Backbone as CSV, one residue per row, in Angstrom:
resi,resn,N_x,N_y,N_z,CA_x,CA_y,CA_z,C_x,C_y,C_z
1,MET,-41.099,10.562,-9.851,-41.621,11.090,-8.565,-40.730,10.693,-7.453
2,ASP,-40.304,11.646,-6.472,-39.419,11.228,-5.409,-40.122,10.559,-4.311
3,LYS,-39.414,9.921,-3.417,-39.914,9.146,-2.409,-40.988,9.825,-1.520
4,SER,-40.732,11.179,-1.142,-41.639,11.839,-0.350,-43.067,12.073,-1.009
5,LYS,-42.864,12.302,-2.404,-44.192,12.597,-2.908,-44.968,11.059,-3.174
6,ILE,-44.234,10.154,-3.361,-44.840,8.702,-3.438,-45.608,8.500,-2.187
7,THR,-44.868,8.900,-1.018,-45.350,8.696,0.359,-46.785,9.541,0.485
8,CYS,-46.713,10.761,0.103,-47.813,11.655,0.116,-48.982,11.140,-0.567
9,GLU,-48.783,10.720,-1.808,-49.830,10.209,-2.713,-50.347,8.884,-2.131
10,THR,-49.570,8.072,-1.527,-50.085,6.722,-0.989,-50.967,6.954,0.306
11,LEU,-50.520,7.956,1.134,-51.376,8.412,2.265,-52.676,8.968,1.836
12,LYS,-52.696,9.771,0.832,-53.932,10.300,0.298,-54.857,9.215,-0.143
13,ALA,-54.335,8.225,-0.927,-55.123,7.122,-1.409,-55.650,6.286,-0.286
14,ILE,-54.833,6.139,0.845,-55.388,5.302,1.972,-56.325,6.086,2.622
15,ARG,-56.224,7.439,2.815,-57.287,8.203,3.593,-58.630,8.230,2.738
16,LYS,-58.473,8.383,1.435,-59.583,8.127,0.498,-60.411,6.857,0.700
17,GLN,-59.663,5.794,0.810,-60.271,4.450,0.970,-60.974,4.372,2.251
18,VAL,-60.351,4.835,3.329,-61.042,4.842,4.569,-62.380,5.682,4.571
19,ALA,-62.156,6.887,3.951,-63.349,7.689,3.991,-64.499,7.095,3.117
20,ASP,-64.233,6.498,2.033,-65.219,5.923,1.186,-65.876,4.688,1.763
21,ALA,-64.962,3.806,2.591,-65.580,2.738,3.408,-66.508,3.169,4.435
22,ASN,-66.501,4.329,4.830,-67.366,4.779,5.936,-68.318,5.865,5.694
23,GLY,-68.492,6.086,4.270,-69.425,7.053,3.766,-69.083,8.648,4.252
24,ILE,-67.837,8.853,4.279,-67.319,10.176,4.656,-66.949,10.997,3.401
25,VAL,-67.460,12.138,3.204,-67.272,13.048,1.949,-65.802,13.441,2.277
26,TYR,-65.002,13.136,1.314,-63.532,13.512,1.329,-62.872,13.494,-0.052
27,THR,-62.421,14.751,-0.381,-61.635,14.801,-1.560,-60.163,15.336,-1.379
28,PRO,-59.134,14.471,-1.543,-57.843,14.867,-1.257,-57.451,16.116,-1.813
29,ALA,-56.860,16.990,-1.083,-56.334,18.380,-1.486,-54.961,18.054,-2.229
30,LYS,-54.630,19.009,-3.152,-53.311,19.113,-3.632,-52.267,19.411,-2.742
31,CYS,-51.170,18.706,-2.620,-50.199,18.987,-1.591,-49.071,19.866,-2.162
32,ASP,-49.077,21.198,-1.626,-47.969,21.957,-2.042,-46.805,22.123,-1.120
33,PHE,-46.720,21.402,-0.234,-45.753,21.245,0.762,-44.360,21.023,0.147
34,GLU,-43.421,21.858,0.309,-42.163,21.774,-0.409,-41.017,20.940,0.209
35,GLY,-41.371,20.704,1.592,-40.326,19.856,2.153,-40.591,18.285,2.046
36,VAL,-39.999,17.526,2.893,-40.107,16.011,2.602,-41.356,15.750,3.430
37,CYS,-42.438,15.415,2.725,-43.731,15.078,3.276,-43.618,13.618,3.650
38,THR,-43.926,13.420,4.905,-43.977,11.997,5.500,-45.441,11.771,6.096
39,GLY,-46.349,12.635,5.722,-47.715,12.539,6.253,-48.071,13.415,7.332
40,THR,-47.036,14.278,7.842,-47.340,15.160,8.821,-47.231,16.688,8.545
41,CYS,-47.252,16.981,7.202,-47.303,18.275,6.790,-48.664,18.945,7.117
42,PRO,-48.793,20.237,7.358,-50.087,20.738,7.514,-51.237,20.375,6.881
43,ALA,-51.272,20.047,5.543,-52.278,19.621,4.746,-52.694,18.251,5.150
44,CYS,-51.666,17.354,5.209,-51.997,16.051,5.646,-52.462,15.905,7.067
45,GLU,-52.014,16.619,7.974,-52.526,16.716,9.387,-54.015,17.034,9.349
46,SER,-54.321,18.183,8.610,-55.579,18.708,8.554,-56.689,17.662,7.996
47,GLU,-56.146,16.909,6.963,-57.129,15.825,6.333,-57.257,14.744,7.353
48,ARG,-56.109,14.399,8.023,-56.323,13.206,8.954,-57.155,13.540,10.113
49,GLU,-57.103,14.710,10.744,-57.830,15.054,11.710,-59.398,15.105,11.416
50,TYR,-59.718,15.609,10.244,-60.966,15.668,9.652,-61.623,14.189,9.557
51,ILE,-60.812,13.321,9.115,-61.303,11.879,8.985,-61.508,11.210,10.304
52,GLU,-60.584,11.567,11.240,-60.522,11.020,12.650,-61.706,11.556,13.313
53,ASN,-62.168,12.618,13.193,-63.288,13.349,13.828,-64.540,12.769,13.278
54,GLN,-64.565,12.643,11.960,-65.803,11.814,11.417,-65.904,10.402,11.879
55,LEU,-64.839,9.704,12.007,-64.829,8.380,12.498,-65.416,8.446,13.906
56,SER,-64.979,9.369,14.723,-65.293,9.462,16.105,-66.766,9.592,16.321
57,LEU,-67.328,10.735,15.491,-68.739,10.755,15.484,-69.439,9.652,15.167
58,LYS,-69.050,8.807,14.071,-69.798,7.571,13.806,-69.803,6.580,14.926
59,ARG,-68.547,6.462,15.594,-68.399,5.586,16.536,-69.349,5.893,17.766
60,LYS,-69.470,7.153,18.099,-70.240,7.593,19.280,-71.892,7.306,18.913
61,ALA,-72.047,7.372,17.560,-73.517,7.075,17.159,-73.805,5.626,17.127
62,GLY,-72.891,4.857,17.423,-73.075,3.337,17.591,-72.721,2.476,16.372
63,GLU,-72.127,3.315,15.288,-71.844,2.672,14.002,-70.535,1.893,14.148
64,ILE,-70.430,0.738,13.425,-69.082,-0.029,13.560,-68.192,0.670,12.415
65,VAL,-67.023,1.213,12.830,-66.235,1.944,11.957,-65.322,0.963,11.209
66,LYS,-65.287,1.131,9.897,-64.483,0.187,9.105,-63.216,0.788,8.490
67,ILE,-62.055,0.183,8.780,-60.838,0.717,8.402,-60.189,-0.296,7.408
68,ALA,-59.904,0.050,6.091,-59.500,-0.806,5.227,-58.003,-0.708,5.053
69,GLY,-57.184,-1.802,5.502,-55.708,-1.544,5.376,-55.173,-0.593,6.410
70,LEU,-53.932,-0.216,6.044,-53.287,0.810,6.872,-53.778,2.275,6.563
71,VAL,-53.822,3.151,7.685,-54.433,4.449,7.446,-53.489,5.526,7.834
72,ALA,-53.884,6.790,7.687,-52.942,7.853,7.771,-52.446,8.184,9.006
73,GLY,-51.207,8.767,9.001,-50.517,9.190,10.261,-49.217,8.817,10.426
74,LEU,-48.504,8.312,9.282,-47.164,7.764,9.372,-46.167,8.753,9.579
75,THR,-45.323,8.591,10.556,-44.156,9.573,10.770,-42.829,8.790,10.506
76,THR,-42.947,7.466,10.808,-41.649,6.672,10.507,-42.179,5.757,9.379
77,LEU,-41.510,5.937,8.183,-41.982,5.064,6.964,-41.758,3.629,6.978
78,ALA,-42.935,2.877,6.873,-42.771,1.597,6.567,-42.518,1.317,5.003
79,PRO,-41.974,0.265,4.533,-41.787,0.109,3.140,-43.050,0.368,2.303
80,LEU,-42.846,1.252,1.333,-44.092,1.623,0.523,-44.704,0.461,-0.231
81,ALA,-43.818,-0.578,-0.623,-44.568,-1.718,-1.313,-45.387,-2.435,-0.321
82,THR,-45.056,-2.476,0.964,-45.935,-3.201,1.985,-47.185,-2.277,2.197
83,VAL,-47.089,-1.010,2.229,-48.212,-0.188,2.419,-49.193,-0.352,1.305
84,ALA,-48.731,-0.346,-0.012,-49.447,-0.516,-1.114,-50.307,-1.842,-1.206
85,GLN,-49.472,-2.860,-0.823,-49.898,-4.277,-0.719,-51.212,-4.354,0.406
86,GLU,-50.941,-3.663,1.533,-52.004,-3.714,2.535,-53.328,-2.920,2.203
87,MET,-53.086,-1.989,1.382,-54.381,-0.992,1.113,-55.603,-1.808,0.933
88,ASN,-55.488,-2.900,0.169,-56.654,-3.593,-0.150,-57.116,-4.713,0.729
89,ALA,-56.490,-4.812,1.953,-56.734,-5.977,2.877,-57.606,-5.367,4.005
90,PRO,-58.713,-6.039,4.364,-59.571,-5.821,5.490,-58.831,-5.747,6.806
91,GLU,-59.065,-4.643,7.596,-58.260,-4.545,8.790,-59.077,-4.321,9.989
92,PRO,-59.060,-5.083,11.098,-59.822,-5.060,12.173,-59.380,-3.895,13.229
93,THR,-59.240,-2.877,12.703,-58.755,-1.675,13.456,-59.877,-0.386,13.377
94,GLU,-59.700,0.422,14.360,-60.530,1.678,14.374,-59.682,2.860,14.466
95,GLN,-58.536,2.872,15.117,-57.774,4.165,15.353,-57.051,4.590,14.079
96,ILE,-56.871,5.942,13.950,-56.308,6.550,12.813,-54.791,6.703,13.003
97,SER,-53.984,5.840,12.374,-52.532,6.050,12.527,-52.042,4.896,11.559
98,LEU,-50.915,5.288,10.740,-50.479,4.410,9.790,-49.815,3.081,10.464
99,LEU,-49.238,3.456,11.648,-48.697,2.397,12.463,-49.615,2.122,13.639
100,ASP,-50.712,1.736,13.370,-51.658,1.456,14.490,-52.457,0.248,14.223
101,GLU,-52.271,-0.855,14.886,-52.885,-2.035,14.748,-53.762,-2.500,15.780
102,GLU,-54.923,-3.181,15.480,-55.681,-3.655,16.665,-56.142,-5.090,16.417
103,TYR,-56.034,-5.819,17.471,-56.274,-7.381,17.485,-57.343,-7.649,18.499
104,PHE,-58.264,-8.394,18.271,-59.405,-8.581,19.061,-59.396,-9.880,19.906
105,PHE,-59.994,-9.903,21.074,-59.972,-11.141,21.919,-61.452,-11.594,22.156
106,ASP,-61.352,-12.903,22.518,-62.620,-13.482,23.153,-62.367,-13.273,24.675
107,PHE,-63.165,-13.911,25.515,-62.941,-13.610,26.903,-61.636,-14.115,27.230
108,GLY,-61.005,-13.591,28.453,-59.744,-13.857,28.918,-58.699,-13.379,28.047
109,CYS,-57.635,-14.064,27.864,-56.372,-13.626,27.194,-56.099,-14.458,25.793
110,SER,-57.168,-15.116,25.329,-56.927,-15.870,24.135,-57.286,-14.975,23.017
111,ILE,-56.241,-14.548,22.102,-56.628,-13.737,20.890,-57.294,-14.646,19.977
112,ARG,-58.207,-13.944,19.174,-58.897,-14.688,18.075,-58.030,-15.366,17.172
113,PRO,-58.224,-16.605,16.682,-57.379,-17.358,15.807,-57.237,-16.702,14.513
114,GLU,-58.134,-15.865,13.967,-57.897,-15.212,12.720,-56.919,-14.226,12.718
115,TYR,-56.393,-13.714,13.955,-55.384,-12.661,13.926,-53.907,-13.185,14.209
116,GLU,-53.875,-14.500,14.466,-52.542,-15.091,14.991,-51.557,-14.948,13.723
117,GLU,-51.940,-15.028,12.473,-51.067,-15.108,11.342,-50.661,-13.650,11.011
118,ARG,-51.333,-12.705,11.675,-50.930,-11.353,11.434,-49.553,-10.862,12.284
119,TYR,-49.070,-11.758,12.901,-47.935,-11.447,13.730,-46.677,-11.267,12.864
120,ASP,-46.667,-12.326,11.849,-45.551,-12.312,11.086,-45.459,-10.957,10.177
121,TYR,-46.672,-10.355,9.830,-46.809,-9.197,9.183,-46.323,-7.880,10.150
122,LEU,-46.775,-8.018,11.435,-46.445,-6.979,12.472,-44.876,-6.889,12.639
123,ALA,-44.259,-8.193,12.797,-42.878,-8.293,12.864,-42.121,-7.573,11.788
124,GLU,-42.621,-7.976,10.630,-41.988,-7.339,9.324,-42.105,-5.740,9.367
125,LEU,-43.205,-5.220,9.891,-43.488,-3.904,9.905,-42.593,-3.038,10.802
126,ILE,-42.395,-3.780,12.023,-41.542,-3.218,13.055,-40.174,-3.380,12.803
127,SER,-39.810,-4.265,12.026,-38.265,-4.679,11.978,-37.505,-3.612,11.528
128,PRO,-37.900,-2.693,10.620,-37.059,-1.506,10.195,-36.829,-0.426,11.185
129,MET,-37.459,-0.642,12.423,-37.636,0.597,13.276,-36.993,0.272,14.554
130,PRO,-35.841,-0.381,14.744,-35.305,-0.577,16.108,-35.092,1.050,16.640
131,GLY,-35.080,1.070,17.941,-34.916,2.553,18.481,-36.072,3.359,18.533
132,GLU,-37.324,2.834,18.061,-38.564,3.433,18.308,-39.153,2.931,19.434
133,VAL,-39.994,3.777,20.135,-40.708,3.301,21.318,-42.163,2.980,21.049
134,PHE,-42.498,1.731,21.085,-43.936,1.322,20.767,-44.570,0.945,22.000
135,ILE,-45.858,1.228,22.001,-46.727,0.910,23.011,-47.896,-0.125,22.513
136,ILE,-47.849,-1.299,23.342,-49.004,-2.125,23.188,-49.981,-2.002,24.240
137,ALA,-51.294,-1.359,23.985,-52.238,-1.038,24.860,-53.224,-2.294,24.910
138,GLY,-53.532,-2.907,26.013,-54.627,-3.907,26.170,-55.818,-3.220,26.673
139,HIS,-56.839,-3.720,26.068,-58.125,-3.076,26.386,-59.153,-4.234,26.742
140,THR,-60.271,-3.913,27.653,-61.318,-4.889,27.826,-62.582,-4.184,27.539
141,ASP,-63.795,-4.953,27.772,-64.994,-4.450,27.726,-65.358,-3.902,29.181
142,SER,-66.537,-3.374,29.319,-66.693,-2.601,30.614,-67.321,-3.419,31.657
143,ARG,-67.379,-4.849,31.480,-68.004,-5.705,32.427,-66.787,-6.056,33.453
144,GLY,-67.142,-6.106,34.825,-66.144,-6.497,35.721,-65.596,-5.192,36.371
145,SER,-64.878,-5.430,37.426,-64.291,-4.304,38.194,-63.003,-3.660,37.392
146,LYS,-62.914,-2.415,37.796,-61.757,-1.745,37.213,-60.284,-2.407,37.479
147,THR,-60.227,-2.946,38.814,-59.068,-3.726,39.103,-58.826,-4.938,38.323
148,TYR,-59.858,-5.636,38.252,-59.809,-6.936,37.452,-59.429,-6.545,36.024
149,ASN,-60.201,-5.583,35.407,-59.920,-5.399,34.048,-58.551,-4.763,33.800
150,LEU,-57.905,-3.955,34.597,-56.698,-3.471,34.429,-55.566,-4.625,34.446
151,LYS,-55.808,-5.611,35.294,-54.904,-6.787,35.227,-55.026,-7.567,34.052
152,LEU,-56.331,-7.833,33.587,-56.612,-8.553,32.367,-56.049,-7.864,31.134
153,SER,-56.218,-6.637,30.996,-55.751,-5.878,29.817,-54.185,-5.748,29.862
154,GLN,-53.614,-5.821,31.021,-52.110,-5.743,31.195,-51.570,-7.165,30.610
155,LYS,-52.330,-8.259,30.907,-51.906,-9.570,30.537,-52.189,-9.755,29.023
156,ARG,-53.154,-9.172,28.362,-53.340,-9.234,26.993,-52.178,-8.503,26.295
157,ALA,-51.735,-7.184,26.683,-50.761,-6.453,26.147,-49.390,-7.299,26.146
158,GLU,-49.136,-7.831,27.407,-47.904,-8.681,27.480,-47.915,-9.879,26.657
159,TYR,-49.060,-10.487,26.376,-49.197,-11.659,25.458,-48.834,-11.380,24.003
160,VAL,-49.411,-10.240,23.551,-49.148,-9.838,22.186,-47.717,-9.331,22.070
161,ARG,-46.989,-8.713,23.039,-45.684,-8.293,23.049,-44.823,-9.527,22.833
162,SER,-45.056,-10.637,23.622,-44.239,-11.691,23.558,-44.422,-12.368,22.236
163,LEU,-45.614,-12.287,21.664,-45.633,-12.931,20.324,-44.856,-12.148,19.191
164,ILE,-44.999,-10.818,19.266,-44.309,-9.948,18.327,-42.730,-10.129,18.397
165,LEU,-42.219,-10.132,19.794,-40.749,-10.411,19.926,-40.471,-11.867,19.422
166,SER,-41.235,-12.672,19.668,-40.955,-13.976,19.232,-40.653,-14.086,17.802
167,ARG,-41.634,-13.451,16.995,-41.630,-13.384,15.512,-40.510,-12.798,15.034
168,LEU,-40.014,-11.517,15.675,-38.832,-10.767,15.384,-37.562,-11.739,15.580
169,GLU,-37.523,-12.343,16.673,-36.423,-13.241,16.953,-36.344,-14.495,15.849
170,GLY,-37.538,-15.017,15.594,-37.546,-16.216,14.607,-37.042,-15.755,13.170
171,ASN,-37.223,-14.403,12.941,-36.899,-13.899,11.575,-35.441,-13.312,11.604
172,GLY,-34.593,-13.725,12.695,-33.256,-13.369,12.626,-32.908,-11.976,13.218
173,TYR,-33.817,-11.299,13.897,-33.505,-9.989,14.403,-33.213,-10.327,16.052
174,ASN,-32.439,-9.209,16.487,-32.224,-9.186,17.959,-33.430,-8.497,18.640
175,LYS,-34.105,-9.234,19.539,-35.307,-8.617,19.925,-34.950,-7.569,21.034
176,GLU,-33.774,-7.603,21.558,-33.232,-6.588,22.436,-33.206,-5.161,21.734
177,ASP,-33.195,-5.208,20.452,-33.129,-3.840,19.788,-34.485,-3.272,19.703
178,TYR,-35.610,-3.902,20.153,-36.926,-3.288,19.989,-37.480,-3.188,21.236
179,ILE,-38.001,-1.822,21.329,-38.689,-1.407,22.619,-40.188,-1.410,22.583
180,ILE,-40.949,-2.308,23.023,-42.292,-2.466,23.012,-42.709,-2.499,24.486
181,ILE,-43.629,-1.519,24.955,-43.910,-1.341,26.274,-45.472,-1.811,26.411
182,PRO,-45.753,-2.897,27.175,-47.085,-3.259,27.372,-47.733,-2.457,28.460
183,VAL,-49.054,-2.067,28.109,-49.693,-1.323,28.984,-51.248,-1.692,29.053
184,GLY,-51.798,-1.964,30.277,-53.280,-2.305,30.238,-53.996,-1.110,30.672
185,VAL,-54.945,-0.746,29.908,-55.759,0.399,30.233,-57.220,0.130,30.569
186,ALA,-57.541,-1.287,30.632,-58.857,-1.749,30.985,-59.957,-1.225,30.031
187,PHE,-61.004,-0.713,30.604,-62.169,-0.178,29.743,-62.177,1.376,29.581
188,LEU,-60.882,2.003,29.679,-60.830,3.523,29.852,-60.707,4.102,28.375
189,ALA,-60.683,3.210,27.418,-60.524,3.921,25.939,-61.305,2.996,25.044
190,PRO,-62.602,2.958,25.137,-63.400,1.931,24.370,-63.544,2.466,23.006
191,ASN,-63.545,1.312,21.986,-63.937,1.800,20.660,-65.386,2.191,20.599
192,ILE,-66.298,1.574,21.464,-67.633,1.942,21.474,-68.017,2.302,23.001
193,PRO,-68.168,3.489,23.287,-68.672,3.967,24.642,-69.993,3.439,24.971
194,ASN,-70.231,3.078,26.161,-71.506,2.636,26.728,-71.975,1.480,25.876
195,ALA,-71.210,0.434,25.518,-71.493,-0.726,24.726,-72.630,-1.525,25.632
196,LYS,-73.448,-2.035,24.767,-74.674,-2.736,25.478,-74.612,-4.149,24.811
197,THR,-74.558,-4.314,23.598,-74.649,-5.662,22.927,-73.417,-6.375,22.882
198,GLU,-73.367,-7.606,22.710,-72.195,-8.451,22.669,-71.266,-8.034,21.556
199,PRO,-71.832,-7.900,20.284,-70.913,-7.328,19.267,-70.227,-6.105,19.574
200,GLU,-70.939,-5.127,20.357,-70.252,-3.759,20.871,-69.154,-4.161,21.901
201,HIS,-69.530,-5.047,22.736,-68.434,-5.458,23.725,-67.241,-6.136,23.008
202,GLU,-67.480,-6.860,22.002,-66.305,-7.492,21.195,-65.346,-6.437,20.691
203,GLN,-65.997,-5.357,20.264,-65.168,-4.143,19.743,-64.335,-3.648,20.668
204,ASN,-64.570,-3.752,21.974,-63.760,-3.117,22.987,-62.761,-4.033,23.522
205,ARG,-62.935,-5.377,23.303,-61.940,-6.427,23.869,-60.865,-6.486,22.807
206,ARG,-59.748,-5.812,23.081,-58.687,-5.628,21.926,-57.363,-5.260,22.444
207,VAL,-56.353,-5.368,21.684,-54.952,-4.841,21.854,-54.552,-4.047,20.644
208,SER,-54.054,-2.829,20.997,-53.600,-1.857,19.893,-52.113,-1.652,20.060
209,LEU,-51.558,-1.464,18.861,-50.106,-1.275,18.865,-50.010,0.063,18.137
210,PHE,-49.123,1.010,18.621,-48.780,2.286,18.114,-47.640,2.782,18.756
211,LEU,-47.052,3.843,17.860,-45.760,4.547,18.399,-46.102,5.493,19.592
212,PHE,-45.308,5.476,20.565,-45.710,6.311,21.719,-45.644,7.748,21.282
213,LYS,-44.909,8.166,20.502,-44.977,9.601,20.018,-46.107,9.996,19.249
214,GLU,-46.987,8.962,18.798,-48.155,9.401,18.015,-49.418,8.943,18.873
215,HIS,-49.308,8.514,20.012,-50.614,8.091,20.756,-51.473,9.281,20.948
216,SER,-52.658,8.967,20.822,-53.749,9.857,20.929,-54.788,9.583,22.023
217,LEU,-54.363,8.767,22.981,-55.252,8.398,24.050,-55.484,9.622,24.875
218,LYS,-56.671,9.646,25.532,-57.034,10.742,26.520,-57.312,10.315,27.760
219,GLY,-57.316,11.386,28.736,-57.972,11.082,30.188,-57.054,10.119,30.908
220,GLU,-57.767,9.262,31.650,-57.027,8.325,32.583,-56.106,7.330,31.638
221,ALA,-56.566,6.840,30.580,-55.987,6.011,29.650,-54.648,6.521,29.356
222,ALA,-54.565,7.890,28.959,-53.342,8.389,28.673,-52.338,8.723,29.792
223,CYS,-52.990,8.858,31.066,-52.129,8.903,32.140,-51.460,7.585,32.480
224,ILE,-52.159,6.512,32.358,-51.651,5.236,32.590,-50.320,4.906,31.625
225,VAL,-50.525,5.253,30.334,-49.640,5.036,29.266,-48.413,5.914,29.680
226,ASN,-48.581,7.155,29.975,-47.421,8.159,30.414,-46.746,7.541,31.609
227,ASP,-47.483,7.151,32.581,-46.703,6.591,33.852,-45.978,5.412,33.514
228,LYS,-46.497,4.361,32.518,-45.723,3.258,32.236,-44.499,3.698,31.662
229,VAL,-44.497,4.645,30.616,-43.441,5.034,29.936,-42.309,5.491,31.029
230,LYS,-42.808,6.477,31.939,-41.844,6.909,32.907,-41.204,5.964,33.733
231,GLU,-41.867,4.793,34.088,-41.365,3.570,34.851,-40.205,3.030,33.982
232,ASN,-40.219,3.121,32.709,-39.213,2.520,31.847,-38.086,3.481,31.493
233,PHE,-37.938,4.636,32.091,-37.026,5.534,31.708,-35.679,5.009,31.700
234,SER,-35.295,4.317,32.821,-33.972,3.666,32.896,-33.637,2.833,31.751
235,LEU,-34.645,1.955,31.405,-34.475,0.965,30.278,-34.349,1.844,28.938
236,LEU,-35.059,2.803,28.699,-35.093,3.675,27.520,-33.722,4.284,27.286
237,GLU,-33.169,4.952,28.494,-31.951,5.571,28.373,-30.858,4.737,27.943
238,GLU,-30.823,3.437,28.601,-29.964,2.500,28.376,-29.926,1.817,26.948
239,ARG,-31.212,1.827,26.471,-31.369,1.178,25.038,-31.114,2.217,23.965
240,LEU,-31.569,3.425,24.216,-31.532,4.464,23.154,-30.348,5.386,23.155
241,GLY,-29.637,5.490,24.264,-28.667,6.463,24.316,-29.142,7.730,24.825
242,THR,-28.225,8.710,25.213,-28.819,9.983,25.821,-29.521,10.775,24.825
243,THR,-28.976,11.076,23.682,-29.634,11.978,22.762,-31.194,11.656,22.469
244,LYS,-31.365,10.242,22.013,-32.521,9.771,21.532,-33.508,9.616,22.781
245,PHE,-32.876,9.351,24.065,-33.755,9.381,25.263,-34.311,10.684,25.594
246,ASN,-33.379,11.660,25.417,-33.993,13.012,25.815,-35.042,13.442,24.768
247,GLU,-34.994,13.034,23.553,-36.073,13.263,22.509,-37.393,12.698,23.084
248,ILE,-37.245,11.463,23.396,-38.571,10.672,23.942,-38.941,11.471,25.237
249,LYS,-38.092,11.777,25.983,-38.450,12.364,27.326,-39.258,13.748,27.025
250,GLU,-38.714,14.372,26.130,-39.530,15.792,25.732,-40.957,15.465,25.283
251,ILE,-41.110,14.335,24.468,-42.339,14.050,23.945,-43.201,13.575,25.216
252,TRP,-42.670,12.791,26.098,-43.276,12.425,27.232,-43.880,13.712,28.087
253,LYS,-42.900,14.583,28.273,-43.395,15.828,28.985,-44.457,16.635,28.373
254,ALA,-44.329,16.638,27.018,-45.593,17.399,26.257,-46.745,16.574,26.343
255,LYS,-46.863,15.346,26.586,-48.131,14.476,26.675,-48.649,14.683,28.063
256,VAL,-47.650,14.536,28.929,-48.222,14.737,30.224,-48.621,16.249,30.527
257,LYS,-47.979,17.152,29.979,-48.542,18.486,30.157,-49.867,18.711,29.517
258,GLU,-50.082,18.095,28.306,-51.350,18.065,27.532,-52.516,17.496,28.527
259,GLU,-52.322,16.403,29.108,-53.219,15.626,30.135,-53.703,16.618,31.247
260,ARG,-52.581,17.508,31.772,-52.797,18.244,32.908,-53.646,19.613,32.577
261,GLU,-53.515,20.011,31.259,-54.346,21.136,31.006,-55.748,21.055,30.797
């Protein structure tokens, strides 16, 4: 089996595991895509959107969404051995993206101790992808003013970014090769809207990592991310070169247009 088919089958297995963990009816369809399938062919996209919509409905109903390991949506391949190993590990995340990790906080900027050891894994995951633009989005619960929470969420994002870059450097990589933009979005993209109980608030105090080109934030949170990326255009052009920067700029334009429509 060639690499693209192994990737396709791995992503199907991951989607199936996520569906089963959350009581979602899902039977992977046979993939007849003849190109190189990296999880973004029409069939994969359709299945990913279906599971994402089902998880969204469960979240809105107040259910705690369970994500086991890494889930569907990869466009830049991580090592398949790593993917397979992580499939059976519990994952404290909610969003649907193969390169999308979430880490949860107690009050303030102290990440929970049980997530500290995950930074070695994150550094390993990011290490083959210099030249990609990553976003670290900091989130808060809904208590306190918007101004306060924007500052707090920005500090959380910057804290996680510094830890990841430190791990990369410690593993022998040049941290200047990696573009990770920290963005605080306060309580504008909650896992659990209208949270009331402390466990629900805990689900909203988090930091998530994702590729900019994959981000699915909406509304004001999306605008904040897009504005932050624009602020970094000079850095992006310097680090990426003209051709790659223009590709990112086109993605940025499409995301800005989507939010305006």
